[in-house]
C-alpha positions in Angstrom: -6.3 -6.4 18.0 -5.7 -9.7 16.3 -2.7 -9.8 14.0 -3.0 -11.5 10.7 -1.3 -14.9 10.5 0.3 -16.2 7.3 -1.4 -19.2 5.7 1.6 -20.2 3.8 4.6 -18.8 1.9 3.3 -18.9 -1.6 3.4 -15.5 -3.4 0.2 -13.6 -4.0 -0.6 -13.4 -7.7 -1.0 -10.2 -9.8 -4.8 -10.3 -10.0 -5.1 -10.7 -6.2 -2.7 -7.8 -5.8 -4.7 -5.6 -8.1 -8.0 -6.5 -6.3 -6.5 -5.3 -3.1 -5.2 -2.2 -4.8 -8.6 -1.4 -6.1 -10.2 -1.6 -2.7 -7.4 0.4 -1.1 -7.5 2.9 -3.9 -11.2 3.7 -3.1 -10.4 4.1 0.6 -7.4 6.3 -0.1 -9.4 8.5 -2.5 -12.0 9.1 0.3 -9.1 10.0 2.7 -7.7 12.4 0.2 -11.1 14.1 -0.1 -11.4 14.2 3.7 -7.9 15.5 4.0 -8.5 18.3 1.5 -11.8 19.4 2.9 -10.4 21.4 5.9 -7.9 23.1 3.6 -10.6 24.2 1.2 -12.6 25.5 4.1 -9.6 27.5 5.4 -9.0 28.8 1.9 -12.5 30.4 1.9 -14.0 27.7 -0.2 -11.5 28.1 -3.0 -9.8 25.1 -4.5 -6.1 24.5 -3.6 -4.1 24.6 -6.8 -2.8 21.1 -7.6 0.7 22.3 -8.4 1.2 23.8 -4.9 4.2 22.0 -3.4 3.0 21.8 0.2 -0.4 20.5 -1.0 1.3 17.7 -2.9 3.3 16.8 0.1 0.1 16.8 2.2 -1.5 14.4 -0.2 1.6 12.2 -0.3 1.6 12.1 3.5 -2.1 11.0 3.5 -1.5 8.2 1.0 1.8 7.0 2.4 0.5 7.3 6.0 -2.5 5.0 5.2 -0.3 2.2 3.9 2.5 2.5 6.4 0.1 2.7 9.4 -1.7 -0.5 8.4 1.3 -2.4 7.2 3.1 -1.9 10.5 0.1 -2.1 12.8 -1.5 -5.3 11.5 0.4 -6.5 8.4 -2.6 -5.7 6.1 -4.6 -2.7 4.9 -8.4 -2.8 4.7 -8.2 -3.8 1.0 -5.7 -6.5 1.7 -7.8 -7.9 4.6 -10.7 -8.3 2.2 -8.7 -10.5 0.0 -6.7 -12.3 2.7 -3.4 -10.8 1.8 -0.8 -9.8 4.3 2.7 -8.2 4.1 5.7 -9.7 5.8 9.4 -9.1 5.7 11.2 -11.5 3.3 12.3 -13.6 6.3 8.6 -13.9 7.4 8.7 -11.5 10.3 6.7 -8.3 10.8 7.3 -5.2 8.7 9.2 -2.3 10.4 8.3 1.3 9.9 11.5 1.8 7.9 10.6 -1.1 5.5 7.0 0.0 5.2 8.2 3.6 4.3 10.7 2.1 1.8 8.0 -0.1 0.2 5.6 2.9 -0.1 8.3 5.0 -1.8 9.4 2.1 -4.0 5.9 1.3 -5.1 5.9 4.6 -7.0 8.7 3.1 -9.2 6.5 0.1 -9.9 3.7 2.3 -11.1 5.7 4.8 -13.2 6.5 2.7 -16.3 2.8 1.8 -16.9 2.8 -0.7 -14.0 5.8 -2.6 -15.2 7.0 -3.2 -11.6 3.8 -5.0 -10.9 3.9 -7.0 -14.2 7.4 -8.1 -13.2 5.8 -10.3 -10.6 4.5 -12.5 -13.4 8.1 -13.4 -14.5 10.0 -13.1 -11.2 11.1 -16.4 -9.8 9.6 -15.6 -6.4 6.6 -13.8 -7.7 7.8 -10.5 -6.3 7.2 -7.0 -7.7 9.9 -4.4 -7.9 8.8 -2.7 -4.7 8.8 -6.1 -2.9 12.4 -6.6 -3.9 13.5 -3.1 -3.1 11.9 -3.1 0.4 12.7 -6.7 1.4 9.0 -7.5 1.8 6.6 -9.9 0.3 2.8 -10.5 0.1 1.4 -13.8 1.3 -2.0 -15.2 1.9 -3.3 -14.9 5.5 -5.1 -17.7 7.3 -8.9 -17.8 7.1 -10.7 -16.0 9.9 -13.5 -17.6 11.8 
């Protein structure tokens, strides 16, 4: 596996972030469907009530697992790879499992107030969103692939 290499240290803008999120959102939605299918089959074809605590935890594990796996494994999710975005620690090193999990949890805070944590990147002196600051990570452009 070839690991992504940073092209520079300039922050990734909001529109590029949102483009990556859109791609990843579609992939995560497909994973949620696939992750729910065996549960519905085991439940005799009946839907799992959305308010069921263990089901919510299962969905959370699918979503967080997708991001943490790709951030730690290769510094970029499939959506990030499409837009040449990669994640690094603020010191430029690779992201640890702990930092990736913290970033996944903190990203919920960025979404809750109508995406204010993402909009913050427009006024932040380093172009960082709330979850970037809280997790000690940042998004940078990756080098062009041949």
